[in-house]
N, C-alpha and C positions, 0 to 999 in steps of 0.2 A: 177833782179833789173831793173826797168823801167828807161828810159832815163830822164835826167834832164828836157828836154823840156816837156815831158809828165807830169812830176811832176808839172811844172810851170803852166800848163793849168788850174789848180784849181783856180788860181788867176784871170783868165780872167772873165769878167762879174761881178766882185765885185761891189757892189753899192758904196763903198767907193773908191774914186779916189786917191789911194796912189801910192808910188813908186813900190810896189810889183806888183800891177795891171799894172802899166805903163811898167814895164819890160816884163811882160807876154804878154801884147798886142803887144809890139814891136817884141818880139820873134816870135809871131804868124804871124805877117805881113812881117817879113824879110824872104824871100824865100831862102836865102843863109845860114840861121842859121843852125848849125850842129845838126839837130833834133835827131839823134841817139846817140849823145855824152853823156858819163857818167862821164868822168874824168874832174877834176877841171882844169888842164892845157889846155886841148883842148878848153873848153868853155871860160875860162878867156882870153886866147890868142885871140880868136875870138872877144870878147867884147872889148879888148884893141884896136884892129884895127878898130872896127866898133861901138864905144861907142855911144849909143843912147841918153844919157843925162848925165849931170855932175856927179852925184853920183851913176851911174849904177853899177860900180864895187863894191862899198861898199854894195849895195843892193844885188848884186849877192853873195858876200861872206857870208852874213847873211843867204840868202835863200839856198845856197849850203850846209851850215852847217846843216840846218833843213832837207834838202833832205837826207843827209847821215844818220842822226839820224833816220828818218822815214823809210828809205829803207833798213837799215841794218837788 
């Protein structure tokens, strides 16, 4: 199973500027983001302390669910 960070890189460069792209771009630019993390707790904990925008946690929840579905 690849990391969540690796999964999220598919959203970088999207022509549509939505919250999925916004989160992926922020993850790419944040050098402290846990790039090898695969667990929900590790990533959500990091986002709670370093929230990049108001609804980032709800965007993460949605995308993490998709990540689990595709990576299983």
